[in-house]
C-alpha angles and dihedrals in degrees: 000000000000116000092244094052089046091052091052087062095064095078097050092048090049091052092048090051091049088053094052088053089050086060093057098259126142111239098174094107130050110309116207104245139168140185109221113190131211115234142229119221099213090183131347106090107192092335105120102073089049093056095260137134135268138188110218148178136181114234127225091248127078150105123328107209134193125176140173125191124249128216089232137046095267118125119196117185117190121190104197094184092058097032095232133118139183137198129201141141129265093244134138090230097060113140108209119200119237115231095026122103089234090068091083100053092039091052088053093050093047096050095045091048089053097041098040116042093192091059098104106123119099125210141203103238124187124188131191116186135189090185115116108250119244088355097130092259094110100258090156092050092046086056091051091050091047098051092042093052088049094050095041088053100048091046093045092227093157089073094055120099092233095055093045093050096052113015098037097124134048088248092052092049089047092053090050096050089048086058091047087060097045098036098240125139117256109212105299090345099104119228128240141174109318129201094282102269126109096214136131138236105274094106093052094044091054092047096047103034115024118110136217118276091005137100113218124217113203136169123208147220085077113018111253128177109225105175144313124237127198117251110228109268092218095051138070137188117252111206120207119193109207096204090233102121114238096208121165098216137095115356090352088058093052091047092050093048089049093070089051094045088052091063091046092053091049090053094047088054090052092046090049092048102043099030086226130120131224134180091232145358094257087053089052090052090051095047093094139358091256097043095097089054091047093052092049089055093050091055095036091110096054117066096193093051092043092052092047092050092049090049095049097049094041094050097043104031103034113015101044098045090046090047094050088052093049091053093046089053092046086238099148092163089067093044096065097060092047092052089045088055090052091051091050091051091051092051093046109023101036097024091207101126129104127209091259098056092041088054095047093053091050097042090050091057093047089054090054108268116160089226137343137187144161112243143182127046093334129213086106132339128106145324125217123211126188111222135165110276096229088057099036096101093055092043094050092052095045095047093047093046093050089049093051091050094048095046108027094169088063096043097099095050096041122100143159136206139173128239145161125215104287140193126290123242108322131192114223110168101208131221110216 
């Protein structure tokens, strides 16, 4: 990451180490430590769990993690940024509580304990994040990855035959952790209750596998790397946090899951009509030249399913490949209209945008951004804009000022920062 962003991680790591000492732990030797980034979904709105494509980057903000093993099965997770902590046992019978932040680390511990019989050692884990909470940048998945990396390390799971056979690459681990969240099985690693969302593994893939200065194109179900494209050296991503919380609880959880359930419903219609199986809806659409038209005919009587199908296929099969080619050619003029189309599809086909994110995307373009789009689960969250690096400070200030003037009720919670595509999750092992 940039030198400035790296320097900004010193303080949260120091706070995390101090918290470990506050738990009575000795930090005089090397302390297993990781930086786990958030992510920006440049393109790929609700495509991953349907087997579609995404164009991804890690951001230079994220979760600073330190962990020390314990001699018992107790896990204590302390979040120094939020001032909260939780304690539980590394046991297969854990009962996480939906709607509470501890749901995420407890779900990880429960699944690892069930899938890996040798996982019997707890840990004291301290996290310190500079990632905006519930902003659409995958703070919850970053927490999942952070806790998983710590527990995998203290239990030395990477040395087991089971781990090496099925989780030997960053993409494999990302696919597995996506299944930890959604509750599905991953190969022989049997599924279990997840965190309550019916999502995919896009977030985990970006967090674990993206690389500095590059945008990574992946397809999913299973995770497959397709290509990397350089992010322009003279541009940056400006991230605007709308202040509308993108929580996945309550009514927002139902709305988020509705987009996923729609793709399952379409795939079920296709299977019933054809008698064929497919690993995902996008795989069904690719099964024959006339499969997309057949799918459209099957949902023609349902406007919601028809709009969802059109959005998915347009995003995954047209917009993302064309955007990747435009970036490879350095044709930024072609990129903007493609991203505009993705944003329109989200507003009309996914219906997961709120007035604030719609306004932010359009305002960024009016201010001269090369491209701009909302991203993530929707129903709040953030919007990215690509802007020239030498104009980024002016652009960020003007964009945020205009937004606060337009939505004064969101002004206090709104923020903006600048990033370039950063590194995926990185182990550091700090010396105090």
